[in-house]
C-alpha positions in Angstrom: -24.6 3.3 -36.5 -23.5 1.0 -34.3 -20.8 1.4 -31.5 -18.6 -0.9 -31.6 -17.9 -1.7 -27.0 -14.0 -2.8 -26.6 -13.7 -5.5 -23.6 -11.0 -4.6 -21.5 -10.4 -3.5 -17.5 -11.0 0.0 -17.4 -14.5 -1.4 -16.1 -13.9 -4.8 -14.8 -14.6 -4.5 -10.6 -11.5 -5.2 -8.4 -10.8 -8.7 -7.9 -12.0 -9.2 -4.7 -15.3 -8.2 -5.6 -15.9 -10.9 -8.2 -17.5 -14.1 -7.6 -14.6 -15.8 -7.4 -12.1 -13.7 -5.0 -15.1 -13.5 -2.6 -15.5 -17.4 -2.4 -11.3 -17.5 -1.7 -11.8 -14.6 0.9 -14.9 -16.4 2.9 -12.4 -19.7 2.5 -9.3 -17.8 4.1 -11.7 -15.8 7.4 -12.9 -19.6 7.9 -9.8 -21.2 7.5 -8.4 -18.2 10.0 -11.1 -18.6 12.4 -10.1 -22.3 12.8 -6.1 -22.0 12.8 -6.5 -18.6 15.3 -8.9 -20.8 18.1 -6.2 -23.3 17.8 -2.8 -21.4 18.2 -4.4 -18.6 20.0 -1.6 -18.3 22.9 0.5 -18.3 20.4 -0.8 -15.9 18.2 -1.3 -13.8 21.3 2.2 -14.1 21.8 3.6 -13.1 18.4 1.0 -9.8 18.3 3.7 -7.7 20.2 6.0 -8.5 17.3 3.7 -8.1 14.3 2.8 -4.2 15.8 6.6 -3.4 15.8 7.2 -4.6 13.0 4.2 -2.7 11.3 5.5 0.7 12.4 8.2 0.4 9.4 6.0 -0.9 7.2 3.9 1.7 7.5 6.5 4.4 7.7 7.4 3.3 4.2 3.7 3.1 2.6 2.9 6.0 3.9 5.5 8.8 3.1 5.6 7.9 -0.6 3.5 10.8 -1.2 6.5 13.4 1.0 8.2 14.5 -3.1 11.2 17.2 -2.5 10.9 18.3 -5.9 7.8 20.5 -5.7 5.5 18.2 -7.1 3.8 17.7 -4.1 0.3 19.1 -2.9 2.1 22.3 -2.0 3.2 23.4 -5.2 -0.2 23.5 -6.8 -0.9 26.2 -4.1 2.7 28.0 -5.0 4.0 27.4 -1.6 7.6 25.9 -1.8 8.3 22.3 0.0 10.2 22.9 3.5 13.3 21.4 4.3 
């Protein structure tokens, strides 16, 4: 009996691991190097603002797992969420 294999995205590698993705990332790194090399003073001047901007972004993306409906990691242990 022959087994039919379906072509899907389940076994496909992430985009950045494909040959095209590695090429695009390589060109982006080389371009970023040359841009930063020419504009290093302005890039360092923007660094404090980028750190301040990173704080709310980290807060938004890293607090996704805090659910108050009892479906978080404490639900498997049988403990109630704290208020």
